C-alpha positions in Angstrom: 23.7 78.1 86.4 20.6 78.6 84.1 21.2 77.6 80.5 19.6 80.0 77.9 19.7 78.6 74.3 20.6 81.2 71.8 17.9 82.3 69.3 15.6 79.3 70.0 12.6 81.0 68.2 14.5 81.3 65.1 15.9 77.8 65.4 12.3 76.5 65.7 11.0 78.7 63.0 13.7 78.2 60.3 14.7 74.7 61.2 11.5 72.8 60.9 11.9 69.3 62.5 10.4 66.3 60.7 8.6 64.5 63.5 9.6 61.1 62.0 12.9 61.9 60.8 16.3 62.2 62.2 17.6 65.4 63.8 21.1 66.1 64.5 22.3 68.7 67.1 26.0 68.8 66.7 26.7 71.0 69.8 24.5 69.7 72.5 26.0 72.0 75.3 23.3 72.4 78.0 20.8 70.9 75.9 18.4 73.8 75.6 18.2 73.5 71.7 17.8 69.8 71.8 15.1 69.9 74.4 13.1 72.4 72.3 13.4 70.3 69.1 12.6 67.1 70.9 9.1 68.4 71.6 8.5 68.3 67.8 9.8 64.7 67.4 7.5 61.7 67.5 8.6 58.3 69.0 9.2 57.3 65.3 11.8 60.1 64.9 15.2 60.3 66.5 17.5 62.9 68.0 21.2 62.6 67.8 23.2 64.8 70.0 27.0 65.4 70.0 29.3 67.3 72.2 33.1 67.2 72.5 32.9 68.1 76.2 33.0 65.1 78.5 31.2 67.2 81.3 28.6 68.3 78.7 27.9 64.8 77.6 27.4 63.7 81.3 25.0 66.5 81.8 23.0 65.7 78.7 22.8 62.0 79.5 21.3 62.9 82.9 18.9 65.5 81.3 17.7 63.0 78.5 17.9 60.0 80.7 14.9 57.5 79.9 14.2 59.2 76.5 14.3 56.2 74.2 14.6 58.1 70.9 17.7 60.4 72.0 21.3 59.2 71.4 24.1 61.2 72.9 27.7 60.8 71.8 31.1 62.3 72.8 32.4 63.7 69.6 33.6 66.8 67.8 31.0 67.9 65.2 33.7 67.5 62.6 33.4 63.6 63.2 29.7 63.6 62.9 29.9 61.1 60.0 31.7 58.6 62.1 29.1 58.8 64.8 26.2 58.5 62.2 28.0 55.5 60.6 28.3 53.8 64.0 24.6 54.3 64.5 23.8 52.9 61.2 22.5 56.3 60.1 23.1 57.2 56.4 21.2 60.8 56.4 19.5 63.1 58.5 16.5 65.6 58.0 17.7 68.6 60.2 21.0 69.8 61.5 21.9 72.3 64.1 25.3 73.6 65.4 25.8 76.4 67.7 29.5 77.3 67.6 29.6 79.7 70.7 31.4 78.7 73.9 28.9 77.6 76.6 28.0 79.4 79.7 29.3 76.4 81.7 32.8 76.9 80.2 32.7 80.6 81.0 31.4 80.2 84.7 33.4 77.2 85.7 36.8 78.7 86.6 38.5 75.3 86.5 37.9 75.1 82.8 40.2 78.1 82.2 38.1 80.0 79.7 37.4 83.2 81.4 39.5 86.2 82.4 36.8 87.1 84.9 37.8 84.5 87.6 41.0 82.9 88.3 41.6 79.3 87.1 44.2 77.2 85.3 45.1 78.4 81.8 43.4 75.5 80.1 40.6 76.2 77.4 40.4 72.7 76.2 36.8 71.8 75.3 37.6 68.1 75.0 39.5 67.2 78.2 41.2 64.2 76.1 43.0 66.9 74.1 46.6 67.3 75.1 47.3 71.0 73.8 46.3 73.5 76.4 46.3 77.4 76.4 49.1 77.3 79.0 51.3 75.1 76.6 50.8 77.7 73.9 51.4 80.8 75.9 54.5 79.4 77.7 56.2 77.7 74.8 55.3 79.3 71.5 57.5 82.0 70.0 56.6 85.6 69.9 56.1 85.4 66.1 53.8 82.4 66.5 51.8 84.0 69.3 51.4 87.1 67.4 50.2 85.3 64.4 47.6 83.3 66.5 46.2 86.4 68.3 46.2 88.5 65.0 44.5 85.7 63.0 41.9 84.3 65.5 41.4 87.3 67.6 41.5 90.0 65.0 43.6 91.9 67.5 45.5 95.1 66.3 48.0 94.8 69.2 48.9 91.1 68.7 52.8 91.9 68.4 52.6 94.0 71.5 50.7 91.4 73.5 53.0 88.5 72.3 56.0 90.5 73.4 54.5 91.1 76.9 53.8 87.4 77.2 57.4 86.5 76.2 58.8 88.8 78.8 56.7 87.8 81.6 57.1 84.1 81.0 60.8 84.6 81.3 60.3 85.7 85.0 57.7 83.2 85.9 55.5 80.5 84.1 52.1 81.9 83.1 49.5 79.4 84.7 46.5 81.3 85.4 43.7 83.1 83.4 43.8 86.3 85.6 47.7 86.6 85.1 47.3 86.3 81.4 44.5 88.8 81.5 46.9 91.3 83.3 49.7 90.8 80.9 47.5 91.4 77.9 46.0 94.5 79.5 49.3 96.0 80.2 50.3 95.6 76.4 47.1 97.3 75.0 47.3 101.1 75.0 44.7 102.8 77.3 43.4 104.9 74.7 42.5 101.8 72.6 40.8 100.1 75.4 36.9 100.3 75.1 34.6 100.9 78.1 33.0 97.7 79.3 35.2 95.3 77.2 38.1 93.7 78.8 41.3 94.3 76.8 42.1 90.6 77.0 38.7 89.6 75.2 40.2 89.0 71.7 43.3 87.3 73.0 41.3 84.7 75.0 39.1 84.1 72.0 42.1 83.6 69.6 43.8 81.2 72.2 40.5 79.3 72.6 39.9 78.8 68.9 43.5 77.8 68.4 43.6 75.3 71.2 40.4 73.7 70.0 41.0 73.9 66.3 37.4 75.5 66.0 37.7 76.9 62.5 39.3 73.8 61.2 36.5 71.7 62.6 33.9 73.9 61.0 35.5 73.7 57.6 35.9 69.8 58.0 32.1 69.4 59.0 30.9 71.6 56.1 33.0 69.7 53.9 31.2 66.5 54.5 27.6 67.9 54.9 26.3 67.6 51.4 26.4 63.7 51.8 24.4 63.4 54.8 21.3 65.8 54.6 18.1 64.6 52.9 16.4 66.4 50.2 14.2 69.1 51.7 16.2 69.0 54.9 17.6 72.0 56.5 20.7 73.1 58.3 21.2 76.0 60.6 24.5 77.3 61.9 24.9 79.9 64.7 28.2 81.7 64.8 29.5 84.3 67.3 32.2 86.0 65.4 33.2 87.0 61.8 35.6 84.2 61.3 33.0 81.5 61.8 30.3 83.2 60.0 32.6 83.9 57.0 33.2 80.1 56.7 29.6 79.2 56.9 28.7 82.0 54.3 31.3 80.9 51.9 30.4 77.2 52.2 26.8 78.1 51.5 27.6 80.1 48.5 29.7 77.1 47.1 26.8 74.7 47.8 24.7 76.9 45.7 26.8 77.0 42.6 25.8 75.0 39.4 29.1 75.5 37.7 32.6 76.3 38.7 34.1 76.5 35.4 36.4 79.6 34.5 34.3 82.3 33.0 36.2 82.2 29.7 35.1 78.6 28.8 32.2 79.0 26.4 30.5 75.6 27.7 30.3 74.3 31.1 32.2 70.9 31.4 32.4 70.7 35.3 30.4 68.2 37.2 29.3 70.6 39.9 25.9 70.4 41.0 23.7 72.7 43.2 23.3 71.0 46.6 21.8 73.7 48.9 19.8 76.9 48.6 20.2 79.5 51.1 17.1 80.3 53.2 18.8 83.4 54.8 20.8 85.6 52.3 21.8 87.7 55.3 22.3 86.1 58.7 19.4 86.2 61.3 20.3 88.1 64.4 18.7 88.0 68.1 15.8 90.2 68.7 15.8 93.1 71.1 14.0 91.3 73.9 16.4 88.3 73.7 19.4 90.7 73.8 17.9 92.2 77.1 17.3 88.8 78.6 20.6 87.3 77.5 23.3 89.9 76.6 25.7 87.2 75.8 23.7 86.5 72.5 24.5 89.9 71.1 27.0 88.7 68.5 25.1 85.6 67.4 24.4 85.1 63.7 22.4 82.4 62.1 22.4 81.0 58.6 20.1 78.4 57.3 20.2 76.4 54.1 17.9 73.8 52.6 19.0 70.7 50.7 17.9 70.5 47.1 
């Protein structure tokens, strides 16, 4: 299973690595981004890699075995401050996070992320977490299921899908990815189904985001970021759908503001200071040659900001 890091050229161009500084890869995954950035880091510098998936941590430790200036930690990126504190690190010079689901998750049926092959309905990125997609699908009310599918999948037929799930589980517990995909497909009108796109795509996305608290994790991480990036340091975030990108965009805009006082006040009396400037006013997207080589990158968007 070949790992292809998304937008690697843009990462290396817009996220310059300080050879002697500390670089933080919040989503190590297959290690492609980390390996490319490590080439720019001297023995005085340091690379800290996080991943919430125990399998990914094991693979990363094997890949970077014997590399003294690389530290790998099992952690959600929302807890990056705890990891840095345990390592005695107060600030970093570069930060990268790729919010996309990894190819490993999609290809290994046992992890339950993909509707393309049969596997247990799991979707947990951190195997230590207790809530699985099967728990949600088989126990949540139709109202709650519909809300999750609508909010996190932006699915127009969320109510229909939730109803189909509710009816199906009354007959038999829904335990596999392929069974759920069949149920979802039955609830989406054929005229609304797009060629080449599985009708269960948005529902699976919604369940994955909900089970792993993905958007909450992004917001929590961004809320701590200002206190941990050195002046002149840069942060880059790669999103794969509008919900993630909107959170990053809004956070960057807030970071840039020098005042948050109501407009009717004649004089600013708030304590807000500008902490970042946006390097990319519009998100960067993959180039055509990357899309041809790696179609999974088609929805990627990268935003970059610099600490001031």
